[in-house]
C-alpha positions as CSV (number, residue, x, y, z in Angstrom):
1,X,0.0,0.0,0.0
2,X,1.0,3.6,-0.5
3,X,0.0,5.7,2.5
4,X,0.2,9.4,3.0
5,X,0.5,10.5,6.6
6,X,0.1,14.1,7.7
7,X,1.2,15.3,11.2
8,X,0.0,18.6,12.5
9,X,1.8,21.1,14.7
10,X,0.9,19.5,18.1
11,X,2.1,16.1,16.8
12,X,5.5,17.6,16.0
13,X,5.4,20.2,18.8
14,X,8.9,19.4,20.1
15,X,11.9,17.1,19.5
16,X,10.4,14.3,21.5
17,X,7.2,14.4,19.6
18,X,9.1,14.4,16.3
19,X,10.9,11.3,17.5
20,X,7.5,9.7,18.3
21,X,6.3,10.6,14.7
22,X,9.5,8.9,13.4
23,X,8.7,5.8,15.4
24,X,5.1,5.7,14.0
25,X,6.3,6.3,10.4
26,X,8.9,3.6,10.7
27,X,6.2,1.1,11.8
28,X,4.2,1.9,8.8
29,X,7.2,1.4,6.6
30,X,8.2,-1.9,8.3
31,X,4.7,-3.2,7.7
32,X,5.6,-3.2,4.0
33,X,4.0,0.1,2.9
34,X,5.4,3.0,0.8
35,X,5.1,6.1,2.9
36,X,4.9,9.9,2.2
37,X,4.8,12.1,5.3
38,X,3.5,15.7,5.2
39,X,4.4,17.8,8.2
40,X,3.3,21.1,9.7
41,X,5.5,23.6,11.5
42,X,6.2,22.8,15.2
43,X,3.4,24.3,17.3
44,X,3.9,27.9,18.0
45,X,6.5,28.3,15.3
46,X,4.3,30.1,12.8
47,X,3.1,32.6,15.4
48,X,6.7,33.3,16.4
49,X,7.7,34.0,12.8
50,X,4.7,36.3,12.3
51,X,5.9,38.1,15.5
52,X,9.4,38.5,14.0
53,X,7.9,40.1,10.9
54,X,5.8,42.5,12.8
55,X,8.8,43.8,14.7
56,X,9.8,45.4,11.3
57,X,6.5,46.0,9.7
58,X,2.8,46.1,10.7
59,X,1.9,45.2,7.1
60,X,4.7,43.2,5.5
61,X,4.5,42.2,1.9
62,X,2.6,38.9,1.4
63,X,5.2,37.4,-0.8
64,X,7.8,38.0,1.9
65,X,5.5,36.4,4.5
66,X,5.2,33.3,2.3
67,X,8.9,33.1,2.1
68,X,9.2,33.5,5.9
69,X,6.3,31.3,7.0
70,X,7.2,28.4,4.7
71,X,10.4,27.9,6.6
72,X,8.6,26.5,9.6
73,X,7.5,23.3,7.8
74,X,10.9,22.9,6.1
75,X,12.5,22.8,9.6
76,X,10.1,20.0,10.7
77,X,10.5,18.0,7.5
78,X,14.3,18.0,7.7
79,X,14.4,17.1,11.4
80,X,12.0,14.2,10.8
81,X,14.1,13.0,7.9
82,X,17.2,13.2,10.0
83,X,15.6,11.2,12.7
84,X,14.4,8.5,10.3
85,X,17.8,8.2,8.6
86,X,19.4,7.8,12.1
87,X,17.0,4.9,12.8
88,X,18.1,3.1,9.6
89,X,15.3,4.2,7.3
90,X,16.4,6.0,4.1
91,X,14.4,9.2,4.0
92,X,14.5,12.4,2.0
93,X,12.9,15.7,2.8
94,X,11.3,17.9,0.2
95,X,10.0,21.5,0.0
96,X,6.6,22.0,-1.7
97,X,8.5,23.2,-4.8
98,X,10.6,19.9,-5.0
99,X,7.5,17.9,-4.4
100,X,6.0,19.5,-7.5
101,X,3.1,21.4,-5.8
102,X,2.2,24.2,-8.3
103,X,-0.3,26.9,-7.1
104,X,-1.8,30.1,-8.4
105,X,-0.1,33.4,-7.6
106,X,-2.3,34.5,-4.6
107,X,0.2,34.9,-1.7
108,X,-0.7,33.6,1.8
109,X,-3.9,31.8,0.6
110,X,-2.8,30.1,-2.7
111,X,-4.8,27.3,-4.3
112,X,-3.2,24.2,-5.7
113,X,-3.4,24.0,-9.5
114,X,-1.6,20.8,-10.1
115,X,1.1,18.5,-8.7
116,X,4.0,17.0,-10.7
117,X,4.9,14.1,-8.4
118,X,8.0,12.9,-10.4
119,X,10.5,13.5,-7.6
120,X,8.3,11.8,-5.0
121,X,7.6,8.9,-7.3
122,X,11.3,8.4,-8.0
123,X,12.2,8.5,-4.3
124,X,9.4,6.0,-3.5
125,X,10.6,3.6,-6.2
126,X,14.1,3.8,-4.6
127,X,12.5,2.6,-1.3
128,X,12.8,5.9,0.4
129,X,10.4,7.5,2.9
130,X,9.4,10.9,1.4
131,X,8.9,13.8,4.0
132,X,7.2,16.8,2.5
133,X,7.0,20.3,4.0
134,X,3.2,21.0,4.0
135,X,1.4,24.3,3.7
136,X,3.5,25.5,0.7
137,X,4.0,25.3,-3.0
138,X,5.4,27.3,-5.9
139,X,3.5,29.6,-8.2
140,X,3.8,29.5,-12.0
141,X,6.1,32.5,-11.9
142,X,8.5,30.7,-9.5
143,X,7.7,32.3,-6.2
144,X,7.1,30.5,-2.9
145,X,3.4,30.4,-1.9
146,X,1.5,29.2,1.2
147,X,-1.9,27.7,1.2
148,X,-3.5,29.4,4.1
149,X,-5.4,27.9,7.0
150,X,-5.4,24.1,7.0
151,X,-2.8,24.1,4.3
152,X,-0.9,21.1,5.4
153,X,-4.0,18.9,5.3
154,X,-4.6,20.2,1.8
155,X,-1.0,19.4,0.8
156,X,-1.5,15.8,2.1
157,X,-4.8,15.2,0.3
158,X,-3.5,16.7,-3.0
159,X,-0.3,14.5,-2.8
160,X,-2.4,11.4,-2.0
161,X,-4.5,12.2,-5.1
162,X,-1.6,12.8,-7.4
163,X,0.2,9.6,-6.3
164,X,-3.1,7.6,-6.3
165,X,-2.4,6.6,-2.7
166,X,-4.5,3.9,-1.0
167,X,-5.0,6.0,2.1
168,X,-4.4,9.5,3.5
169,X,-4.1,9.6,7.3
170,X,-4.5,13.0,9.0
171,X,-2.9,12.9,12.5
172,X,-4.1,15.5,15.0
173,X,-4.6,15.7,18.8
174,X,-8.1,14.2,18.6
175,X,-8.9,10.6,17.9
176,X,-11.4,11.1,15.1
177,X,-14.8,12.6,14.2
178,X,-17.4,12.5,17.1
179,X,-21.1,12.7,17.0
180,X,-20.7,16.1,18.7
181,X,-18.1,17.9,20.8
182,X,-17.3,15.6,23.7
183,X,-16.5,18.6,25.8
184,X,-20.2,19.6,25.6
185,X,-21.7,16.1,25.6
186,X,-19.6,13.4,27.3
187,X,-21.7,10.7,25.8
188,X,-20.5,11.6,22.3
189,X,-19.4,8.6,20.3
190,X,-16.5,8.4,17.8
191,X,-17.7,7.6,14.3
192,X,-16.1,4.7,12.4
193,X,-17.1,6.1,9.0
194,X,-18.6,9.3,7.6
195,X,-19.3,10.4,4.1
196,X,-17.5,13.3,2.4
197,X,-20.8,15.3,2.2
198,X,-21.5,14.8,5.9
199,X,-18.0,15.8,6.9
200,X,-18.2,18.9,4.6
201,X,-21.4,19.9,6.4
202,X,-20.0,19.3,9.8
203,X,-16.8,21.2,9.0
204,X,-18.7,24.2,7.6
205,X,-21.1,24.2,10.6
206,X,-18.4,24.5,13.3
207,X,-16.6,21.1,13.6
208,X,-12.9,22.0,13.8
209,X,-11.2,18.7,13.1
210,X,-10.8,19.2,9.4
211,X,-11.0,22.2,7.1
212,X,-13.5,22.3,4.2
213,X,-10.9,22.7,1.5
214,X,-9.2,19.4,2.3
215,X,-12.4,17.4,2.5
216,X,-13.6,19.0,-0.8
217,X,-10.4,18.0,-2.4
218,X,-10.6,14.4,-1.0
219,X,-14.0,14.1,-2.5
220,X,-13.0,15.5,-5.8
221,X,-9.9,13.2,-6.0
222,X,-11.7,10.2,-4.4
223,X,-9.1,9.9,-1.6
224,X,-10.0,7.8,1.4
225,X,-9.2,10.0,4.3
226,X,-8.7,8.9,7.9
227,X,-8.4,11.3,10.8
228,X,-6.8,9.9,14.0
229,X,-4.6,10.9,16.9
230,X,-0.8,10.7,16.9
231,X,-0.7,10.1,20.7
232,X,-2.1,6.5,20.7
233,X,-2.8,3.6,18.4
234,X,-6.5,4.1,18.6
235,X,-8.4,3.7,15.3
236,X,-9.7,6.9,13.7
237,X,-12.6,7.8,11.5
238,X,-12.7,7.0,7.8
239,X,-14.1,9.7,5.5
240,X,-15.1,8.1,2.3
241,X,-17.8,7.9,-0.4
242,X,-21.4,7.4,0.6
243,X,-21.4,4.1,-1.3
244,X,-18.8,2.7,1.1
245,X,-21.1,3.2,4.1
246,X,-23.4,0.2,4.2
247,X,-25.7,1.4,7.0
248,X,-26.4,5.1,6.7
249,X,-27.2,6.7,10.0
250,X,-30.3,8.9,10.1
251,X,-28.3,11.6,11.9
252,X,-24.5,11.3,12.1
253,X,-23.6,14.4,14.2
254,X,-24.6,17.6,15.9
255,X,-22.5,20.7,15.1
256,X,-22.3,24.0,17.0
257,X,-21.1,27.3,15.6
258,X,-20.8,30.1,18.2
259,X,-19.2,32.5,15.6
260,X,-22.6,33.9,14.4
261,X,-24.2,37.3,14.3
262,X,-27.7,38.2,13.0
263,X,-28.4,41.2,10.9
264,X,-32.0,42.4,10.6
265,X,-33.0,44.9,7.9
266,X,-36.5,46.4,8.3
267,X,-38.4,48.4,5.7
268,X,-36.4,47.4,2.7
269,X,-37.7,49.0,-0.5
270,X,-39.8,46.4,-2.3
271,X,-38.4,46.7,-5.8
272,X,-36.6,44.4,-8.3
273,X,-32.9,44.1,-7.7
274,X,-32.7,45.5,-4.1
275,X,-31.6,42.1,-2.6
276,X,-29.0,41.7,-5.4
277,X,-27.6,45.2,-4.6
278,X,-27.4,44.5,-0.9
279,X,-25.7,41.1,-1.1
280,X,-23.4,42.2,-4.0
281,X,-22.2,45.0,-1.8
282,X,-21.6,42.6,1.1
283,X,-19.7,40.2,-1.2
284,X,-17.5,43.1,-2.5
285,X,-16.7,43.9,1.2
286,X,-15.7,40.2,1.7
287,X,-18.6,39.6,4.1
288,X,-19.5,35.9,4.1
289,X,-23.3,35.6,4.4
290,X,-24.7,32.3,5.7
291,X,-28.5,32.0,6.3
292,X,-31.0,34.4,4.7
293,X,-34.7,35.0,5.4
294,X,-36.9,37.5,3.5
295,X,-40.5,38.3,4.2
296,X,-43.1,40.8,3.1
297,X,-43.9,43.6,5.6
298,X,-47.3,45.3,5.9
299,X,-46.4,48.6,4.3
300,X,-45.2,47.4,0.9
301,X,-41.7,47.0,2.1
302,X,-39.8,43.8,2.9
303,X,-37.7,42.6,5.9
304,X,-34.5,40.7,5.3
305,X,-32.6,38.8,8.0
306,X,-29.2,37.2,7.5
307,X,-26.3,35.8,9.5
308,X,-22.6,36.5,9.2
309,X,-19.5,35.6,11.2
310,X,-18.9,37.7,14.2
311,X,-15.6,39.0,12.6
312,X,-17.6,40.3,9.6
313,X,-20.2,42.1,11.6
314,X,-18.4,45.5,11.5
315,X,-18.0,45.4,7.7
316,X,-21.6,44.3,7.3
317,X,-22.8,47.3,9.4
318,X,-20.8,49.6,7.1
319,X,-22.4,48.2,4.0
320,X,-25.9,48.4,5.5
321,X,-25.3,52.1,6.6
322,X,-24.9,53.0,2.9
323,X,-28.3,51.7,2.1
324,X,-29.9,53.4,5.1
325,X,-28.3,56.7,4.0
326,X,-29.8,56.2,0.5
327,X,-33.2,55.5,2.0
328,X,-33.4,52.0,0.6
329,X,-33.6,50.6,4.2
330,X,-35.5,52.2,7.0
331,X,-33.9,50.6,10.0
332,X,-31.5,47.8,11.1
333,X,-30.6,45.8,14.2
334,X,-27.8,43.4,15.1
335,X,-27.5,40.5,17.5
336,X,-24.2,38.8,18.2
337,X,-25.5,36.7,21.2
338,X,-26.7,33.9,19.0
339,X,-25.4,30.6,17.8
340,X,-26.2,28.0,15.1
341,X,-26.9,24.4,16.0
342,X,-27.2,21.8,13.2
343,X,-28.0,18.2,12.7
344,X,-26.3,16.3,9.8
345,X,-26.9,12.9,8.3
346,X,-27.2,11.3,4.9
347,X,-30.0,9.2,6.2
348,X,-32.2,12.3,6.0
349,X,-32.5,11.7,2.3
350,X,-34.7,8.7,2.8
351,X,-36.5,9.4,6.1
352,X,-39.2,11.8,7.1
353,X,-39.7,13.5,10.4
354,X,-36.1,14.4,11.0
355,X,-36.7,18.2,11.1
356,X,-39.9,17.8,13.1
357,X,-38.0,15.9,15.8
358,X,-35.4,18.7,16.0
359,X,-38.1,21.4,16.3
360,X,-40.1,19.5,18.9
361,X,-36.9,18.9,20.9
362,X,-36.2,22.7,21.0
363,X,-39.9,23.3,22.0
364,X,-39.6,20.8,24.8
365,X,-36.6,22.6,26.2
366,X,-38.4,26.0,25.7
367,X,-35.7,27.1,23.2
368,X,-37.0,29.6,20.7
369,X,-35.7,29.1,17.1
370,X,-35.0,32.4,15.3
371,X,-34.0,31.1,11.8
372,X,-34.0,27.8,10.0
373,X,-31.9,26.6,7.1
374,X,-32.1,23.1,5.5
375,X,-30.3,21.1,2.8
376,X,-30.7,17.5,1.7
377,X,-28.6,16.3,4.7
378,X,-28.7,19.1,7.2
379,X,-31.1,21.1,9.4
380,X,-29.6,24.3,11.0
381,X,-31.3,26.5,13.6
382,X,-30.3,29.8,15.0
383,X,-31.0,30.2,18.7
384,X,-29.9,32.3,21.6
385,X,-26.3,31.6,22.5
386,X,-27.1,30.9,26.2
387,X,-29.0,27.8,25.1
388,X,-26.1,26.4,22.9
389,X,-24.9,23.5,25.1
390,X,-28.4,22.6,26.2
391,X,-29.5,22.4,22.6
392,X,-26.6,20.2,21.6
393,X,-27.1,17.7,24.5
394,X,-30.9,17.6,23.9
395,X,-30.6,16.9,20.2
396,X,-27.8,14.3,20.8
397,X,-30.2,12.5,23.2
398,X,-33.2,12.9,20.9
399,X,-31.5,11.1,18.0
400,X,-29.9,8.6,20.4
401,X,-26.4,9.3,19.1
402,X,-24.8,7.7,22.2
403,X,-26.1,4.3,21.2
């Protein structure tokens, strides 16, 4: 088998942990597998490098930041390779450039355009363990780029796809994907398998184990993805195609997103194109809008409610103020003491009453639902933030996810 293993910052947080990673990688190699390892920078290293840059400039050039920040992963890759060689395993470290990862030219948040895995394939044929510095690549014009948040996961999945690996293992400080956050509901169970679509929904709805971009790429490239912990031999969670999951759970998980704010627009002029103008202006201000509700008012105007991330609230207010000044909106209000709780499961496609059970559970707990959004495999509800954990525990119990 060809296995790609990715180790995050906590897994390589110090020299002892790097040695532990070397021990784990060596076991995989001794079991007869070809191995490519993708590593992040040691925990805290990236923040330290950012701090160094800000000593000289509050707004350093993005290209220079890419050059600087990419060094953290290169340090880890070379140290792990040295450790493996000392243990008697021939290993070679590679930068994103040498690994053939080609990106667009957007510095600090580049997107992978293609991978030319010739150097990696050659080293694997020679029996070597390949250790790749994650989070980075090279643009078509030859400059170092970085992939942004979750970039090392993205590197690992893309490499697994390019090499047609049998498995891509993402090692973190948690042992897999749970039915909900175990810190909120101690009865949460670890899932053996979950579909790409369910994982995408959970990731976008607040689950922090994997970033959307890496799951999207795994689905696109048909890469079997496993997330597991580097601190034990415990089995993790397989993220795969829906067809590979024999018994599809009605609900697989409950997600909670506290990073939500509600924007309410009252007395919006009821004319064609007004919604387009408002949401185009929000998009141009880089405000990411989530849930939207529009309804007719009594005075031939409309009311529009939508949610944004808390960090986007100030920019959203600035956009709305322009429409109030132009008399297109009469009034506005804002609420950042809300949260979004969601139920996710591919089983919803073939079963009725899933949403009804969620709503009745909220009613039983006397929790008022402000907004509702649904998809084929998801039901999301905006509620007051003070009820967040009660809602998660109640829904987890209602769908019997601890069984």
